[in-house]
C-alpha positions, 0 to 999 in steps of 0.5 A: 500500500502507498503510504501517501494514499487516502486508503492508508490514511483511513487505515491509520485513523482506524488503528489510532481510534481502536488503540484509544478504545483499547487503552481505556478497556485495558485500564477499566477491566484489566484486559489487553483489548485483544478481543477488539485488536484482533478483528480490527487488524484482521480487516486492516491486513485485508486492506493491505492485500495479505492472504487469508493464510497469514492474516489471522495468525499475523493479527493474533501475534501483532495483538499480543505485541500491542498488548505489552505496553498497555498491560504494563501501563494498566498494571502499574496504575492498579499496583500504585493503588495497592489493588494487585494480588502479587502473590497470585501473580507469582503463583501463576507466572510459570503455569501461564508461561507454559500455557502461552508457549504451548498455545503459540506452538499450536496456533498454526494448527488449531481450528480457531472456532473451537476456542471461540466456542469455549470462550463464548460458553465461559464468558457468556455464563460469567456475563450473565452472573455479573449482570444478574449479581447472583452469588449462586454462580460462585464456584467457591469461596476462594481459588483452589491451591496446589495443582488446581491453582496451577491448572487455572494458570496454564488454561489462562495462558493457553487460551489467551495465546490462541485467541490473541488476548491478554488474558484479562477476560479469562482470569477475571472470570476465574477470580470472580467465580471464586469469590474474589472482589471485582476490583482485585480481579481487574487489577491482578488481570492487568498483571497477567496481561504482562505475563501473557503478552511478552512471551506470546509475542515472542512465540508468534515471532518465532512461529512465523519465521520463514512463512511466505506472504508476510509483509516486509515490516513483519518479524514472524507473525508480528507486524511492527507497522501495526504496532507503531500505529496502534500503540501510541493512543493505547498508552495515552488512554490506559490510565484513564481506564484505571481511574474510571475503574476505581471511581465505580462501585463494585456493582457498577463495575460488575455490570460494566464488565458483564456487558463488555463480556456479552459484547465480546461473546457476540463478536465471537458468535458472529465469527463462528456463524460467518466462518 
């Protein structure tokens, strides 16, 4: 694509606007915004004329790379307010890393619709729980210990790497279903985004090395042009989301996150139906 055309200007504006929304979501819900980034990048790479074989993994890998600065900014903001469960982050670090590396390795073989269906079922159930405020949905008074806790970490890393998200949606679901306060779940999930995005982006770079049909700016399945256009506004708006999260009551934050999950579910349902 010619960098001086109206088409490129439209793509740039679309990426900058999507970046601003992503930054707010990162701070507000402790998520990386991958559920928004991936479909936007997928369409942008279509504008650039890339083949269907590389568009999706390139969108996922670039999404994980974009999530790195937004997750760090969001995590630091929540940590400054003392809301992050640092002990849980340490317990989940290695299992999440293992899950991310496995997910990055499987990304080019696994059918995307399988993981989309899993996400729709789990996220849909939690969206209903959040919106209804029902406590009977809780799986326990707190998170399990030992193997159960580590299994959750591995699951978060695996699904996040395959879906190109920072893990906030999944970790938020797990934590709130086990009785953790929504503000703590949001804050801790921001840190989980850092644990997922860094090794995930590196894994996709390696997985895409030598693949044909990738743009010149890409290293493996990560487009640096996409990063340059997307990242600036995410960094600028992430702290706005953090402030907004801590200004809301527990109930209002639950409602907002429930509605967000419902919208993400609809996006995945649309992707499954349209194939």
